[in-house]
C-alpha positions as CSV (number, residue, x, y, z in Angstrom):
1,M,130.9,71.6,87.4
2,S,131.7,70.7,90.5
3,N,132.7,73.8,92.9
4,Q,135.3,75.2,90.7
5,K,136.1,79.3,90.5
6,W,133.0,81.1,88.5
7,T,133.3,84.2,87.3
8,P,129.8,85.5,85.8
9,I,129.0,86.1,82.4
10,E,128.9,90.0,82.2
11,N,127.1,92.1,80.1
12,Y,125.4,89.2,77.5
13,Q,122.5,90.7,74.9
14,G,120.9,87.6,73.1
15,L,119.1,84.6,74.4
16,F,120.5,82.0,76.4
17,E,118.5,79.2,76.4
18,G,118.8,76.3,78.9
19,R,116.6,73.9,77.5
20,N,115.4,72.9,80.9
21,H,119.1,71.6,81.4
22,T,120.7,71.9,84.8
23,I,123.9,74.0,85.4
24,K,125.3,73.1,89.1
25,G,128.2,74.0,91.7
26,L,128.3,77.1,90.8
27,T,130.2,79.5,93.4
28,K,128.7,83.4,91.9
29,P,126.0,84.3,89.7
30,L,125.5,82.5,86.3
31,F,125.1,86.2,85.3
32,G,126.4,89.3,86.5
33,D,124.2,92.6,85.3
34,Q,122.2,91.8,82.7
35,A,120.3,94.1,80.1
36,K,119.1,93.5,76.6
37,A,119.2,89.7,77.4
38,T,116.0,86.7,77.8
39,I,117.2,84.0,80.0
40,S,115.1,81.0,79.6
41,N,114.1,77.1,80.6
42,V,117.6,76.8,82.8
43,I,117.9,75.6,85.9
44,V,120.6,76.8,88.1
45,E,121.9,74.8,91.3
46,A,124.4,76.9,93.1
47,N,125.7,77.2,97.4
48,L,127.1,80.9,96.9
49,V,128.7,82.2,100.5
50,E,129.7,86.0,99.6
51,E,131.5,88.4,101.7
52,S,131.7,91.7,99.2
53,E,129.6,91.5,96.6
54,T,126.0,93.3,98.4
55,V,123.9,92.3,95.5
56,V,123.4,88.4,94.6
57,G,121.2,86.2,92.7
58,I,121.5,82.7,91.7
59,I,120.5,83.4,88.2
60,T,122.0,87.2,88.1
61,R,123.1,90.1,90.3
62,T,120.9,92.7,88.2
63,L,118.6,92.8,85.7
64,A,118.5,95.7,83.5
65,S,115.7,97.3,81.2
66,G,115.1,95.2,78.2
67,G,116.0,91.8,80.2
68,R,113.9,89.1,80.3
69,I,114.3,86.0,82.5
70,F,111.7,83.3,81.9
71,N,110.2,80.0,83.2
72,S,113.9,79.4,85.6
73,F,114.5,77.6,88.7
74,A,117.2,78.3,91.3
75,K,118.1,76.0,94.2
76,G,120.5,75.6,96.6
77,S,121.5,78.5,99.4
78,I,123.4,81.9,99.2
79,T,125.3,82.8,102.5
80,Y,125.9,86.3,103.3
81,K,129.1,87.2,105.9
82,N,130.0,90.0,106.5
83,S,130.2,92.3,109.7
84,A,129.1,95.6,107.7
85,V,126.8,96.7,105.7
86,A,126.4,100.3,103.7
87,T,123.1,101.6,104.8
88,T,120.4,103.9,102.7
89,G,118.3,105.5,105.4
90,Q,116.5,102.7,106.5
91,Y,117.4,100.3,104.3
92,T,120.8,98.4,103.6
93,D,122.5,98.0,100.5
94,L,122.3,94.7,100.4
95,N,119.7,93.4,97.7
96,I,119.7,89.3,97.6
97,G,117.3,87.2,95.5
98,G,116.8,83.8,95.2
99,L,117.1,84.7,91.5
100,V,118.1,87.8,91.0
101,G,119.7,90.2,93.3
102,R,118.1,93.3,91.6
103,V,115.7,94.2,88.9
104,E,115.8,97.7,87.6
105,G,114.1,96.9,84.6
106,G,113.0,93.9,82.4
107,E,110.4,91.2,83.2
108,I,110.7,88.3,84.7
109,E,108.0,85.0,84.7
110,K,107.7,81.7,85.7
111,A,110.3,81.8,88.2
112,R,110.7,79.3,90.9
113,S,112.9,79.7,93.8
114,E,114.2,77.2,96.0
115,V,117.3,78.5,98.0
116,A,117.5,79.6,101.8
117,I,118.9,82.6,102.3
118,V,121.2,83.2,105.6
119,I,122.4,86.5,106.6
120,E,125.5,85.8,108.9
121,T,126.3,88.9,111.3
122,A,125.1,91.6,108.5
123,T,124.4,94.7,110.8
124,P,124.5,98.2,109.4
125,S,127.4,100.5,109.5
126,S,125.5,103.0,110.8
127,A,123.7,103.5,114.1
128,S,120.4,103.0,113.3
129,A,118.4,100.9,114.8
130,N,116.3,99.6,112.4
131,Y,117.4,98.7,109.4
132,Y,115.7,96.2,106.4
133,P,117.9,94.0,104.3
134,C,116.8,93.9,100.9
135,V,116.1,89.7,101.3
136,G,113.3,88.0,98.8
137,G,113.0,84.8,97.6
138,I,112.7,85.7,94.0
139,V,114.2,89.1,93.9
140,G,116.0,90.7,96.3
141,E,115.2,94.7,95.1
142,M,112.7,95.6,92.6
143,E,112.4,99.1,91.2
144,N,110.0,101.3,88.8
145,D,107.0,99.9,87.8
146,N,108.6,96.2,87.6
147,T,106.6,92.9,88.1
148,V,107.3,89.4,88.8
149,K,104.2,87.4,86.8
150,N,104.0,83.9,88.0
151,P,106.6,83.2,90.6
152,Y,106.8,80.0,92.9
153,N,109.2,80.1,96.2
154,A,109.2,77.5,98.3
155,G,112.8,78.7,100.3
156,S,113.7,80.7,103.2
157,A,114.5,84.7,103.3
158,Y,112.7,87.4,105.2
159,Y,110.5,88.2,102.5
160,A,108.5,85.4,100.1
161,I,108.8,87.0,96.5
162,A,110.5,90.7,96.7
163,G,112.9,91.9,99.3
164,S,111.9,95.4,98.4
165,R,109.8,97.4,96.3
166,F,111.1,101.7,96.1
167,N,108.1,103.6,94.2
168,Q,105.8,101.1,95.8
169,T,104.7,100.4,91.8
170,A,106.3,97.2,91.2
171,K,104.2,94.5,92.0
172,G,104.2,90.3,91.8
173,I,101.1,88.5,90.0
174,N,99.8,85.4,90.9
175,C,102.3,84.4,93.4
176,Y,102.9,80.7,94.9
177,Y,104.6,80.8,98.0
178,L,105.5,77.3,100.3
179,G,108.1,78.5,102.3
180,T,109.6,80.1,105.1
181,A,109.7,84.3,105.1
182,S,109.2,86.7,107.9
183,T,107.1,88.2,105.7
184,K,104.7,87.0,102.4
185,C,105.2,89.9,99.9
């Protein structure tokens, strides 16, 4: 593909085996919201520019219970351009990760990211002076007891691996980070 309009694959169930092939030129995530799918051995190179969707990852927006990403690699950039972002408490509703925007369940193992994430002009829609976008090199937001195993990030984001870990039970194991981030978590 050569920067052609792309519609993310939604509600895929089954195995997407990339066989280490590279998919280039996407303008949106490869997958939308996923549960019960295994995405493995795929390399996705994309430069995404988003102005309205607040959950963004190069491989998938959301990974839900039963989903799995294994041995996959995202490369390129994500630029978010929006003048106002809704907030929930001290957090924005902005969930951007190099591979996955939000993990609500499922498993990520041996993931690699070389994605530069840039937030342009995003300010909270409320008057809160302190807000925290959930922007991570691998995952924007991790919920519940999710674990990211053996991730590698050489991109740039606010947080090295995960932008936010709600419930504080989600964790990263054997993380490798070689990039730029405000916080190395």
